[in-house]
N, C-alpha and C positions, 0 to 999 in steps of 0.2 A: 518496411513491414509488413506486415498483413494489416488490412484494415476497409471494415465494412460498412454499408451505409446501402440506404433503401427509403421508397417513398409507399405511400397507402395511400391509394383515391383519390388522385390527381387527376385521373383518365389522363387525357389525349398527350396531357404535357408529363407525364410520367416520366420518358424515357430520359427527355428533354434535363429535368430536375435530375434524374439520379447520374447523367454523364456530369453534371456540375459536381455534385457531390462527391463524385469518384474523382475529380480531376483535382477537390482538394487537396484529399489522401494523395496524390499522384508521386511526389517529392519521397512519400514512403517506402518505396520498392525501389530495390537493387538496382532496377535493370526497367522497367519498362514493361515486362510482361506483366499478364495475369488482371490486366485491368476488365471492368465487365461490367455491361449495364444495360438493361434488359427491357424493352419496352414493357412488355406484359407483365413480369412481377414486380418491374420496377428494385430490383437488387441490384448492386455494384459494390463491386470488389477490387481492392488489390492487392497482391499475395506475393509472399515471401515464402515459399517452402521449404520446410525444415524436415519432414519427413512425407517418405516417398515424393521427392520434386519433379520424376519422372512424369510419375499418371494422377497427383493427388489435383491438379487444377481444378480451379474451382472458378466459378457455381458448380456442382455437381449435384445431378438430378437424380432419384432411382429410375430404374430400368421400365417401370410404368409410365413413368412421365409424370406424377400426382407428385411427389415433395423435390422441392430445390434448396439446396443451402448456400449460406456465406456462411465463412466461417474466420474465424479470427482466434487462434491459441495453439494447444495441445491437451490429450487428454491424455495421459501417461497410461491408463489400465485398459487403452483400445485394443492390445492383444486378448485378454482375458475373455474383456465383453465379445469381439469378434469370436470369438471360441463357442462363446453359449448362442452364439444369433448363428451362428451355420450348423449348432445341433437344431435350431428353430427348423430350418429349411431355409435361414437367407445364403446367396451368393454374394461372392465382393468381385470386383473387375479392377478391384487396387489394392497396394498396401498399405492406403492412409487412413490417418486417424479421423479424417471427413468422413468417410464414405461409412466407418463404424458408426461414426453419431447420426448420418443418418437415415441407417439403416434400425439405429437404435431407436429412434424417433418412428419409424413407420410402423414399429415391433406394440413397444409401450407409450407412445405419445411422449407427453411430457412428463409421466412418470421413470420414462428414462431417465431426467436430465439428473437425478440423484445418485444414480449410479457412476455418475464420469468423476474421474480422480484426476484435477487437471486445472489450467488456464485455460476457458473461454466463455466466448462471446460470439452467439451466433443468431441468424436471421432465415427461419423454414419457412417458405411459402407450400401450402397446400394450394393444389390448382382444382380441385374438388370442390374443397369447402370455401373458398377465395380469404381464405384464413393465413395470416403472418403472425408466427409465434417467435419473439426476441426473446435473445435470455443469457443470462450472467454466471459465470462461475460461483460456487458456492462461500469464495471468501471477497468475491469483487477484483479480483487480481486484473482480469480485463476489463474495460471501461466501455460501458453502451451508452450513448442521449439518446432522447426522442423529444420531441415537441408535435402534441395534437393541436390541430387549429381549435381555436373555443368559437371558433364564429361558426364551424360545421353545420350544431345542431343536430337534430335528429338524424337515424338514417348512418350513411356510408361514413365514420369520419374520414378527414383529412391526416396525414402522420407522416414524419420525415424520424430518420434514427439513424445513428453512425458512432463510427467508434471515435469519431472526434465532433469536440462541437466545432472544427471550422467547416464541418464537411455538412453541417445543418445549414449553417448562415450561410454556403457557397449554392447552398438548392435556392436562396433569395425568395422564399415564401412569405418571410416572418419579418419581420423591422427587428434589428437588435438593439435589447437594453439592458442596462445593469440593476440585476435584483437587488433593491436598496435591501431589504431583510437580511440576505446572504452577504452584503458590504460588512453590514453592520454589525454583525454576527464575529466576521472575521477579526474586525479592527477594535471590538469588544471583548471576547472570549478568545482570540487566537484561535479558531476551530474552522473546518471548514469539512467538507465532505462527509459529514455526520448525519445528513438526511436525504432525499432524494430533488432538493431543490438547487440547482448549480447557482453560480454567481450570474446566468442568463438570466433574463425574467423568459420565460412560459417555456427554457429549455429543462429538463430535469434528467436526472443519470435515475437507472435501473440500479437497483441495490444489489447487494450481493445475495445469490442465492434466488435471485427474483425471473418471475417470467410476464412479460408482456402478450399477449395474444389482442390480435387486431383482426375484428371481424368485420364482417360486412356491417352490422346491427349496433358496432361501439368494439370499444374497449375495457380490458380489465387486468391488472395487475396484481398478481399472487406470489406465493411463498412456491419453491419447486422442493424446496424439504426441509426435513425437523433439524437439523445438523445442531442450532442453539439449545430445540431443547431435547437434542437428545446428550448433548453434552452436559448440560443440569442435571439433566436423571442421572449419566453416570457420575456427575459429582456427589452426587447424594446419597450412592450407595458407598454399602462399606468399603475404605478404600484398601488398593491393597498393599502390604507390609515395604515398607522401603529397607532393599538389600543388593547386594552386590549383584542376585540374578536380575532384579530390577532394571541395573544399571546396564550390564549388558542386554538385556532385553532392547533398551531405550537406544544404547549403540547401533545394534542392528537397524532398526527400525533405522534412524537416522540414515546410515549406511544408503538404505536401501530406497528414500528417499530423492537419495542426491543421486544414485544410480540409476534412477528412475527420469530424472531431469538430464539425465547425460544421450536420451535417445535422441539422433540427429545425423540427418546425415549433412552436417554443413559443421565448421569449427566451432568450440566449444573453449569458453576462457571460464574465468574467474576473476569477480573483482573483490578484493583484498583493500581492507580497510584499515587492517592491527588492529581490532576488535576482536572479542571473541568468538561472537559466531561467524562475520565471513572467513573467520580464519579455520573454525571446525569446518567449512566446506572445503576448504582449501586444503587442509591438512588429511581430511578424507581420501580426496581424490589423488592428491599427492603417493599418499600411504599406499595405495591399491597399485598403483604406479610402480612404485618399489618394490613391492612383495609379489604381484601378479603381471610383472609385463604381459602385455598381449591380450587382457582377458578384453573381451569383445564388448561388453559392455561399458568399457571406458574410452571404446576406437574412436569416439568422436575428440576428445581430449589429445588425442596426437601420444608423442613418448612423450613429451614432455608438458605439461600442466602452462597455460599463460596466466601469469593471472593480471591487473591492471590496477596500480593505487592510487592514490593522491594523495601527497605527502607537501608539508607544509616547512621546509627547512626553517630554523629560529624561531618558529611561533607558538603559542602555546598550547596549540591542540595539535602539535607535532605525534603523528602515531608512528614515524620510518625505522624506529627503534623495534617498534613489535611487530614490523612488519618484514625488519631485518631479522629479526627471530627465528620467524619459520622460514625463510628461505634459508638461514644458517643449520636448520634440520634437512630442509629438503632440497637444497642445492640444484642434485640432479636430474630433479623432478619437474621442477619448476624453473621460466624462463618467467622473470621479473619486467614488465613495464609502468616506469615510476611517471607518475605526469607531475607537476609544478604551479597548480594555477595561480594565477596575480593578479592585484587588483585593477589594474590594467587590461586585461585582456578580461576580466568583467565586465567592466565599462564598455570595453568593444562587444562584447558578445549581448550585456545587457537586452536589448531590443529583441533579439532571434531568442535571446532565454527567454523573457516574460510572453513571449508568442507562442514559444515551444511547449510550456507550462499549460496556458490557452486561460487559465485561472488562478487568483492570488493565492499562494502558498507560505506557509510558516517562519520562513531562511530563507537566506541565500545557501543554506548548506546542500538543496540539493545540487545547485551548481557544480561541486564536488562532481557527484556525478555525471554530469553531464561533460564536464572535463573530461574523464572515462570514458562515457563512452563513446566520444567523438575518438579518442585516440584507441580504441579497442573495434570497431569498426573495422579499421586498417586492419585486422588480425584475425578476428573472430567474427561469428555471426549469433550466435547464443552465449551469454554470460550470465553465470550462477553468482546470487549472493545471497546473505546474509538476513535479508529482512524478515520482518516479523518475527523473530524469537524473542526482541524486547516485549512485545504484549503477549507473546504467549508463555516466558518463564518471566518474567518479572523483570525486566533490564532494565527501567527506570525508577530513582530516588521513591516516588512518591509510592511506589508498590509496599517498601516496606512502613511506611505510616497506617495503611489497609490494613498489611496484617497484623502490627501490635494493635489496631483496634479490632479485629475480628479474635483475638486471643484473649484480649479485655472483655469482649463482648459475649464471649461462650466459656469464660471465669478458668480460661487456661492459665491458673495465672506462673504456676514453675515455668511452662515453655516462656509465657509471657518476658520473666523475667530475664531469660536467656536470650529470647531474641534481644532484648532492649542493652545487654550485655555485649552481644556481637555487633552490632549496631551502632556504637557508641562514634563511630566515626563520621557515620552519615549523620546521624541527631545532634552533631556538634556543629557539622556543615549548616544543618540547617537552623540553627541557633544563629551562626553568623549570618546567613541569608537574612534573618528577619530584624538582625540590629547590625546591621552593614549601614556603611555610609550611603550605598546608594541612593541616591533618589527617585523617588515615588510618585509620581503623577498620576493621578487617573485617566484615561483614555480621554474617557467624556469632557473633562478639559480642552480635547485639541479637536474636539467635532464641533461640527454646527449645532448649534441648539435644537432648531427645527426637525433636527435628522434624529438627535436623539431621543426628544421627546415622542417621536414617532414610533418606536423601537424600546421603551420604557419597560411596556412588559415582557420583553425578551428574559428567559432566565435559564442557566444552565446550571445541571446538576452529575455529579458522578456518585457513584458507588466509592462508598466509604469505608465499610467495615466488612467486606467479602471478599476475599483476595479473589477466587476462581470467578466471582461474578463482577469482578473488575476487570480481571483478564477478557472475559466475555464480551465484554463491553467495548472495551480497546479494541480488540480483534475486529470484532464486523462494525464500530459506530466510530468510537471518539478520537482516535489514534491511526491503527493501521493503515484504513482506505485512505488520507491523505497520503502515508508515504508511496503507496500503492501506486497511486493516482500518478505521482511526479517518477516514479521511476518508467513507468508505462512509458509517460510522455518522453522522457529522455531518450527510451529506447527505439521506441519508435521516430525520432528527430533523427537518430542515425544508424536505421535499419541493423537494430539489434533486436532480438528475444533476450525477454530480461526472465529468468527461472528463479525460484525462491523454492527450496527443499523443506524450509522451516515452517511454511505456509500449506500444510498436509493436513487433510480431517484425519486420517487415519492417524498419525503423529502424534496430534491435538487430543484425539479420545484418549490415547495412550497416557499423555498426561495428565489429563481429567479422572484418570480412573483412579490418578494413586493423590497420597494424604499431600497438604500444602505442603509439608516439610522436603518434599522432591524438591519443589521450587524455591523455597527460603530457608534458609537453615543457619543457624547461629549467626544470624548479621549476614548471612552471604545468597544472593540470588543465583538463579540459572543453575542450582546445586548439579541435577544431574547429566548437564548439559558440558558444567566442569571433571565433573568425575566420570564421565563416558570417556571423556577426552582426556584423558590419564597415561601417558607414552606416546599420546597422537601430538597435542603442542606442546610447546614447551612451554616451562613452567611460566616463566614470566607475564605468559598471553594469559591460561588456563588459572592461573590466580591471580589477576590485577583487580585493583580494586576498583579503580577510577574507569568512567564510562566516556569516550569521547565522539566515538563512531566518524562515520562519512558526512564531514561537511568543513567548510569553509573558518579559519578565524576572521569570524565576522567584525568582530571589536575593531582587530587591527587594520583590519581592509577599509573601513567607513574613516578611520581615523586620516589613514593615505588619501582617501579619495571625496573627504567631506565637502571640499570647495563646487565639485559637481553636483555634491547630492543639496548642496544648499539650493545651488538653481532652481533647482524642480521645486524646493520649497516655498521657493520668491518669487515662482513664473506665476503669469495671468489665469492658465487653465489650473494650475494647483486653488489658488485663489476663487476661483471660479465653480469648482465643484459643489451639488449640495451636501456632501458629507465634514470638509475640513472646517476650521478656525484656523485659517490660515498664519493670522500672528501670533496664535499662541504657536505654533509650531513651530515656526521660523525664531521666536525667543528661547523657545527649547533647545531648537537644534543647534543656534548660536552659543548658547551654553554649553551644549555637548562639546563644541567645536574649544572653547575656551578650557573645557574641564572634562573632558571625556571618563575620567576616573570615576564619577560621578553618577554616570548613566551607563543604563546599557542599552542595545542599538534595537531589541527585535519590535519594538515598538517604533521607532522610525523606517524600518524595514515595512513595515505592514500599510503605516501610510506611503510610504516608498512604491511599494508594488501595485496599491489600490491606484496612483495616479499614475503608473506606466502602464498599467493595464487598460484604464479607461483610455489613454493614448492610444496604444495596438491596437484594440479592438473597436472603439468607439469615437475615435478625433481623425488622425493619421497616423499611418502605417511608420512611415521616419517620426512622426513626433519624437519618440522615447528616444531618438539620438541626439536630434536636435536639442534636446532640452537637456542634454549633457555635456553642453558647450565644447562644439564640434567635435574632433576625430578621437579616435582614444589616446593618440599621443601627444595633441593638444591637453587633454584629462589628464592625463599622466606627467607632464612636465608644468601643470600648474601649480605656482605657488600657493601653498596653504596662509591663509592670514593669520596674521600674529596672533598667539591666546589674547592677549589684553585688546587690543584692537578694536576702537568704538564699532558697535553693528549698525546698519540704519535702521529705520523701521519698513516694515516690509511695503515697496513700493505697493503694492496690490490689494486690498483689502476686500472682503467680501463685498460684493452689489447691495447694499441695503439702501429701500427708500429713505429720503430724508424728509425726518417729522417738521411739521410747519410747529413753530412758537405759538402759535393760538389756538391748537386743541388740544385737548384731554393724549394720554395715549391709546392705545389698542385697548377694548376693555376693561377701560376706566371713564371715571365720571368726569365733568368739567367743575362742578359746583359739588359742594357737601354741605349739609345743615350739620352742624359740630354736636353730639352726645352733650357734650359740657356746657357750652355757654347757649345752645340754639342760635349761635349767628350761621352765616356761609359763608362760606369761604371759597373762595379760585379758585383752583389750581393749575396753573401752565407752567409746564414742564420745559425743560432748555435742553435741546440736544448742544453737544460739545464732541469736539474729535477727542480723538486719546490722550490722556496726560499723563505728563511724566514728574519725577524729581525736579525734574531742568525747567519746568514749567512754571513763571510765577503767577500764584492766585489773585492775587490783587489786579494784573495787568489783561489776567483771563476774565476777572469778572466783570469789567467793566467796561472791554471789548464787547463782553458777550451781551450785556447791559443795553449799551448803545445800537448794538442790531436789535435788541428786542423794540425797542422804543423806536427807532427808522422804519419799523411797518405796521405800526400798531394800531390796532381797528378801531374807526370812533371809539364805541360805547364798551370795548371789553373790559380797560379799566376807567370804570368811571369818575370822573375829577369830584378831586377832594377825597375817594376810596383810600382809605389807609392803606398802605402796601407794605409786604416785605418779601427780601432775599432769603431763598432756603439754600442751603448747602451740603450738600452730603458730606459727610466726616473722612469717604472715601479719600473724596477731591482732596479735600485739606492733608488728610496725613500722605498723602504720594507726593504732595507738594513738598512738603517737610524730611520728605526720606524716611519716614517712619514705614512703607510699605515695599514688602521683598517678594520678588518670584520665588514660591515655594524650592526652588532644586536650589536655592542662596540661602537659604536657611538648615543649618544641621543640626537637626535634635538629637539631644543626648539619651542615652538609655532612659533615664528617668521618663523622658517626655512622652519617648515611644510607648512606655508599661503606663502610664498615668491615662493617657489619650484613650487606651483601647475602653477605659469606665466612664467613658463621658457620652452619653446620649447623642443623635444626631437627628435634624428636621429638617424638613424638604426646605425649610426656609434658609436654613446653615448649618455649617458642622459645627461652629462654636468651637469649643474646647478640643473636639471628636476626633482631632488631626495632629499628628504630632510635631508639625510645624508650629501649629496655636498653640499647642501648650508651651511649647519651648519658649517662646515669647511672653505667655506669661509668666514662665519662669525669670526671667529674663527681665521684668517689669516689677514683682515684686518677691521675686527669690523663691529657692525651692521650700525654704522653710512654711512660710504663709501658705505656698499651694498644698504643703501636703496637708496643714492645720485643714484647708477650706474643705480637703479631703473628706478628710474624718468626721466634720462638720457636716458635709453634705449624706455622707451615710449613715450618720446618725439620726440627720432629719429624716433619709427614705424611710427608716426603722419605725420614727414615732408618725410620720404622714405629714410631716413639714416639708413642704419645698423650699428653694430656694438660700437658703443655708449657707451652702457652699460660696456663691456670689455677696453674700452677707459678709461672709470674711476675707474673702478674697479681695473685695473693693472693686466699684464701677470700673476702672479702667481695663479691668482682665474683662469683667463682661464686653466693653466696647470692642474687644479684638475680635476680628475677622478674618475667615481663611478660605481657600478657593472656592467659590460656590463655580458648577458648571455650566449653569445655566445664565452667569451674570458675561459681562461685552467683557471683554478683554482690555485688562492685565488682571482684571476681578477671578476670573475663572482660572489663575493661577498665579495667586496672589495669595500672602496672608499680610496683616499691618495691624500696627497698635493705633489706639486711639490716636485722633490727633491732642499734641500737645500745643495747650493752652488757649482754648476754643473760644474763652471769652474775649482776651487780647485779638483773635486774628478773624473773630468777626468784627472788634470795632475797626480794625484796618480796612475790611474789605466795605464796611458803612461808607468810611470815609471816600474809599475809592467810585462807588457810587454816586455820592453827593458829588462829585466831584466831574464824574460824565458828561459826555455831552447828549443830554437828554434832555426834555421839554421840561420848563419850570416849575409846572404843574403836578408835573410828573416826580419831580426832585421833590417839591413840597409835601406829597401827602408818603413819601418812604418815611418807614419809623424805621429799621431796621434787618440785622443780619440775624439767621438764626444756622447754625449745625446741627446737622440733626443724622441721626443713625434711625434710618427704619427700613424695616423688612414687614414679610407678611405676615409674620405673627406677633412684630411690637415695634414701638416708638419708643426715641428717647431722645428729648435734647441735649446735646455735650456742651453750647454753649450758646451766646448772643448777648447781644448790646442793648437787649430793649425789656420795657420793664413787665410786657404781658407773660403773665402765671405758663411755665413753662406744663403743664396740666393742659392748658388750653392748646396753644402750638401743637402738643402732639395729638391732639383730636382730632385738628387738619388735616391730616394724613392717616387716618384710623383706615382707609382704602391701600394704603401705601400708592401715591398715585404716579410716583417717578418710575415704580414697576422692580422687580426682581430679576429681571432674567436681561435680554442684550437690546434695552432700548435705547441703551446711551444720555439718558436724560438725567445727572446727576444733579441737577441746579432747577429750580422753580422761582416764578413769581408767584408770590400768595398774596391773596389779594380780598379785605374784609369789606361782604357787601352787606353787611347789616343783619340786624332782623327783621325778618321776610315782613312782619306786618307793619313796621315802623319805614319800609323804603315806599 
């Protein structure tokens, strides 16, 4: 496939760099023709010609030698532009669109680019000014990446650019590194391609409608189009009334958009998912072949249209019946090719698939298209599909909610009532999702706390009550760019040109001139497309309600290949990344293996995708294959573990420096003067390994105290100074079996509702999580929780705090929920307070007195304290000492055990007395 690359400002090395970049694109071309690397301009190109194959070779230079272009894509209105340029005196040597773009630039400069209707990424070198101009089409259908040397300083910049990130990496002028912000936003918010920063540090993408001018004195990125502003202006005008003439005009415009994208000297086919959008494209072509055979505008299709469909027999998302419905209507005009992707083939292809995408993607769904493109490359060179219709005509359920909010904001209550009635099934689906039994684990609990802290300021927002503004946002930033990226990567991988008839600026302008009811009406989206396809598409497609689209049955696939995926999450490389909390991920994935019905897979895919991307681009090119347990055959036949089989603790945990027993935690003080009794207290936090319900707390404490005493420095605990052993209530609760992974708790509906009214604090969520509210209900009963809730609401009304906990009781106050910044498993656990903490304290004290420690240390031991402490409060839950609880709580005023990943749930607390008396 076509690919461009180039350099600027590298002096004598320009040609060598350009050739290396071009070689990175070499596998894209179908034949080895068209490679160009020029030492003077630094431009490189790998071309698959579509229009004027004989004479459209690149690079192309104007007759006067001033401008040279390398170009990736097609411009569909090039004949109109050519006629206009000929009237202005330009002459042409070829019939290609490439020369039209070049002459248009020579005539109008960058102002010409807004005239182009198509998909393009190109670079134009101006030999007279020494400027290189690179540009990307209005929607960003064709990609364009660049790196600007930050060390170049003032004067001439050093820049490399290309159609693929790999071409930039091949230049070997900078060191590849992941961009941590991009990784975080992908893992946290499921977004990518929404701004100029790629997943590669320092590598930027040119956004849709942008141009980068590289001049001897610097660089500048600007927009060459006002398309988005124009669309807003069109939407603000009085809307055209919706009637049959509007439907007819849309049909004609859509058919013309399809016809324009059939311009080709190579075979053209269609990607057919069975959904409304791709079916509409295929049906328009098939209908024309049936009604007007021999139409020159459809000659590239041939006498029969080749369609390519990914089908998944007996799967929950199989679209085959919809594909077959279209084939039945146009059997004489369509030759169908059905591709049946399988999970074993997915494993075999996974390394190449990750490499092809270059950056992480939203799900495994694009693999279905990858498999289709591979098959299609044996039959056609251009493939049309329905990409973009969802973003332009509200194809996803969230658009309904946006429209309902808009109608409410605009006080159009009659229409609002009609839309609510028409959207009943969609609203019911939303309610079922909110109250489903699916486990919800915040992604922060699965990520490295430092990584999360570094990016805690990242926020993402979207338009919530303006349908057309939301469509603009998703078309140009939030949704469509990522889909266009993976489509381009898949097509380039198999030397195919992908074309998208719905992504047409004139078609979108027409849509925005209409009222929103042309898009959503009576609970149906894509209204105008559905009605324009009446009599062209089978009713079961034009009137289908559910949307599946071109995707894989990811949940079913993950269940069948779970053992191979688990190997990735249990690997040393995964644990060593600065992004993940490997033990938490592995624990959650083990529960997925045992209870797949309780979990979605999208979060697992994102974690997996980042790890395989890191291996592919930063570790070892073969690492991704090895990580999946050998060959695909081995992976396909590997037996899955029994659902109830015990799971091992992760063999590798993130490397953390061990803390000395004899120093304070970072950013904490060793000694504290109590505000209650004015005594000085020394706090010595003790680090532990992970504790589970199988551990015996007395044995654990005895061994830990013996270890502490064995290396105790001389004056750290003065001879005769009273000392206490403090243990976090979390450890006691865990060993008593009163702590659960959040996914083991199945909150009832009342718990989900009540938890929404609880305020959360940075120190913990309290009962503000359905899992902790469920534990509260189990502990004291729903009636008492409801009574406490009523008391709390009344207290807020009169300005009195704490009434909720006064009514519900201290045991509920001590319930802890998952805290992302805590060490595993506290970051993914919820727990009840320990049972009978006074008795536990007495048993622990007996174990300490029986430990192998010096006599003087044993004699000065006072007893044990079970403490619930965090950054906003302390509470002694139990002890076997006479010291007032208030005094003991004051010794932990600064929470010396920490709130994060310190893993110090134990402490030696030494009473050093009043300073004036020592």
